[in-house]
DRENNU-663210 format. One record per residue (C-alpha): residue number from 1; residue in one letter; x, y, z. Coordinates in steps of 0.5 Angstrom, whole numbers, plus 500, padded with zeros to 3 digits. Each point is the difference from the previous one (the first is absolute). Layout:
BEGIN
{NUM,'a',{X,Y,Z}}
...
END
This chain:
BEGIN
{1,'m',{149,429,972}}
{2,'w',{503,499,492}}
{3,'i',{497,506,498}}
{4,'e',{503,504,505}}
{5,'a',{507,497,498}}
{6,'a',{497,502,493}}
{7,'a',{498,506,501}}
{8,'s',{507,502,504}}
{9,'v',{503,498,494}}
{10,'q',{496,504,494}}
{11,'a',{501,507,505}}
{12,'a',{507,499,500}}
{13,'y',{502,498,493}}
{14,'g',{493,502,496}}
{15,'p',{494,495,497}}
{16,'r',{503,495,495}}
{17,'p',{498,502,493}}
{18,'l',{496,494,497}}
{19,'a',{504,500,494}}
{20,'p',{507,503,498}}
{21,'a',{499,506,496}}
{22,'d',{502,498,495}}
{23,'w',{496,495,497}}
{24,'p',{496,501,495}}
{25,'e',{493,502,499}}
{26,'p',{495,494,499}}
{27,'p',{496,499,494}}
{28,'a',{493,503,499}}
{29,'l',{495,495,501}}
{30,'g',{495,499,495}}
{31,'p',{493,501,502}}
{32,'r',{496,494,503}}
{33,'p',{495,497,495}}
{34,'h',{492,501,503}}
{35,'p',{497,493,501}}
{36,'q',{495,502,494}}
{37,'d',{506,500,495}}
{38,'l',{502,493,502}}
{39,'s',{497,494,497}}
{40,'g',{494,495,503}}
{41,'d',{503,495,496}}
{42,'d',{502,494,503}}
{43,'i',{508,498,500}}
{44,'q',{501,494,503}}
{45,'e',{496,497,506}}
{46,'g',{494,505,501}}
{47,'w',{505,507,501}}
{48,'s',{499,506,495}}
{49,'e',{504,505,500}}
{50,'q',{495,504,504}}
{51,'a',{501,494,506}}
{52,'l',{506,501,500}}
{53,'f',{501,508,500}}
{54,'q',{494,499,506}}
{55,'v',{505,495,504}}
{56,'i',{506,505,499}}
{57,'a',{496,507,502}}
{58,'r',{499,497,507}}
{59,'q',{507,499,501}}
END
């Protein structure tokens, strides 16, 4: 029901932009490191940079 109402509003007023037109462009993201470039040494409590990278990559 609310989908039909939203479609009616968009038909009447046009789609709403996701961000205002005067917002600046976001900065470019740097390249992500490759897991082989990360250290396998223990950081703390058995965690390494590679293990943290793999956990974050799965998210």
